[in-house]
N, C-alpha and C positions, 0 to 999 in steps of 0.2 A: 701217648703222643700221636696215635694213629690219625686222629681227626685233623691235627695240625699238618701232618705230612700229606694227607689227602688233599687238603685245601691249598697249601702253599708249596707243596713239592719239596719241602725242607723241614727239618726239626730245629733249625737254628733260629732261636727267638730274637737274637740280635739282628739278624738279617731281616726277619719279618717286621720288626719295628723300625728298621732302617737306621740303626745307631751302632757305632763302633763300641766294642767292649770296653776300651779304655776311656770312653767318654760317658759311660752310663751313670757315673757318680755325679756328673755335672747336671744339676737339677734343671737348669734352663735348656740344655741340649736334649735331655730326656723328654721334657715337656714338649719341646718343638717337634721332636721325632714322633712322639705320640700323636700330636695334632695333625701332622701331615698324613700319617698312616690312617688315622681315624677318618679324616676327610676323604681320603682316597677310597676307602672301603665302606663308606656310609651307605646303608641300605637304600636310601633315596636316590643314590647315583647308579644303582644296579640296573642292567637291562631287564626287561620284563620277565625273561625266563631265568634270571640269575639272582633274584631277590633272596632266596634261601641261602645261597652260598655267600653272598655279600653280608647277610645278617650274621652268619657264623664267623666269618672273617672279622667283622666289626667287633663281635663279642670277644674273640681271641685277642685282638689288638688291645682292648680295654683291660683284659686280665693280664696280658704280658706287661703292660704299663704298671699295673698294680704290683706285680711280682718284682719288677726291676726297682721300684721305689722302696721295697722292703729288702734291706741288705742281707738279712739272715736267709730269707727265701731265695734271693738271688744267688747266694753262695751255694745253697743246696742244689739249685739248678745247674750252676757251673760245675759242681762236683759229680752230679748224678745224671743230669738231663732228664729228670723224671717228672716234668710238668709240661703241659697241664693235662688233667683228665677231663672226660666229658662233663663230670659233675662240677669241676672247677669252672669250666666255661659257662655253665648255666647258672652258677651261683650269683649272688647279689653283687652289683658293681658299686664301688664306693663313689661318693659325691665327686671326688677329684678326677675320676675317670669318665664322668658323664660329659657328653658333647652337647652343649646347648648354645643358643645364639650368643649369650654373653661371653662364653669361653672362646667361641669362634672370633668374635669381634676383638677380644683381648689379644688373641694370637695374631690377628690381622694387623693390629696397631704395632705390635713389636716386630712383626716379620717384614712388613713393607718398608723399603728403604734401608734395610739392615744388611750387614755383611753376609748373613746367611742367604738372603734373597739373591744377592750378587753372585754368591758361589753356586746357587742353584741355576741361575741363568747361564753361568759359565759351564756347568755340568751338562745342561741340556742342549746348549749350543754345540758342544763337542759330541755329545751322544747322538744328537740329531743331525750331525754333519753339516751344520750351517743352516738347517731348516728352521726358520723362525716360527712357523706354525707349530713345530714340535715344542718349542719353548713355551708358547702360549697354552699348549695343551697340558703341560706338565708343571709349570710354576704357578703356585696358588695365587689367586686374586688379581692376576694380570688382566687388564681390560683392553681388548683389541682396538677400541675406539680412542682410548686416552693414553695408552702406555707404549705405543710404538716408538716414539722418540726416546722415552726412558730406556727401553731395551736396547735401541740402537746406540745410545750414549754409553751404556754399561759395556756393551760388546766392544765399542771403540776403545774405551779405557782399558779393558782387559787386553786388547791387542797391543795398544801403545805401551803397556807395562810389561809386555812380553809373556804374560800368563797364558795366552792362547795364540794360535795362528789364525790368520784370516782364512775363512773357508768360503768357497764360491756359493752364491745363492742359487738354488736349483729353480729352473723355470717352473716346474710342477709346484714347488713350494710357494712361489710367488702367486700362482693362480689360486692355490688353496687359501692362502692368506687373504687375497682379495675377496674370495667367496665368503670367508668367515667375517670379514669386515662388513660386507653387504648384509649378511644375516644379522650381525650385531646391530646394525643401523635399523633394520626392520623390527627387531625385537624392542629396541629402544623406542621406536615410534609407536609400537603397539602398547608398550608400557605407559608411555606418556598419555595415550588416549584413555587408558584405564584410569590413570591417576586423575585426569580431568573429570572423568565420569564420577569418581568418588570424592572429588574436591580435595585432593591432596596436592600440596605445593612441591617445589623442588625443581631445580634446573636439570638440563639434560645430563650434565656430568654426574649429578647425584643419582639420577635414574640408572644410568649405565653401570655405575659402581654397585648399586644395589642389586642389579641383575647379575653381575658377575659374582658378587659375594654370595648371593643366594644359590646361584648355579653350582658354586664350588662347595656349598655346605649342605643344602637340603633340597636339591632338585630344581625344577623349573619355577622360577619366580613368577613368570607370567601365568603358568598353569595354576599356581596357588591363588593368584589374584582373580583369575577367571573363575575358578571354582568358588571362591568366596563371594564374588560380586556378580556372578551369573553371566559373564561375557564369554559365551561358549566359543565364538569365533577366534578370539585371541588365544584361548587355550589349545584348541585343536590344531591350529596351524603350526604349532611348535613341535619339533621332534628333537629334544636335547641330544647332543653328542654324548655317547656313552664312553666312560673312561676305559683305558686298557687295563687289564688285570695281569 
């Protein structure tokens, strides 16, 4: 478990995957926890100097998911805490644990508009002490151009139901939010220009959703397009925000 402790500063695999022990038998909850952790630590989201660490974390997340799906192996871990070894982490990953575009889109469809998304917005509203930028940084697939009203509505409903208390919006948070909106508009405009260049259709809403989905799953959407179609300016202007580890 040395490699796990070194990377995550804990040997608690439930904490690493982000799931409560009593919920691990719930297949949907387990799959959702895995998708969130895998997206968070995907190597394409790593800072330039942290790719190796993200790759190892991503591999561990995959193997933890496989372990928790196997009741017998999970019981052994619960009783002994003797997994994983370095060889376990490097071993073959099953199809169900692979993270590809189809699995991300499938997760996105079930996650957006769900009670789980609502609870995540609640969690990060409280954790970020009312900082809406913090919510957009931590809740998957939220689009700063399209989803402000949605987040506002969910927060208001949580306040009205008594689930949370209203927290003051921080002036700094508002400025950061405006800056991110400006950046998102610039990225959308650049993406639209590239789309026109390669003769692809789609309205602005579709474009911005594609940008956010790609950013949350496999790095910079614009950089990928620029690399593929030779628009160097669009790619080099972007410096994607790196996730917190």
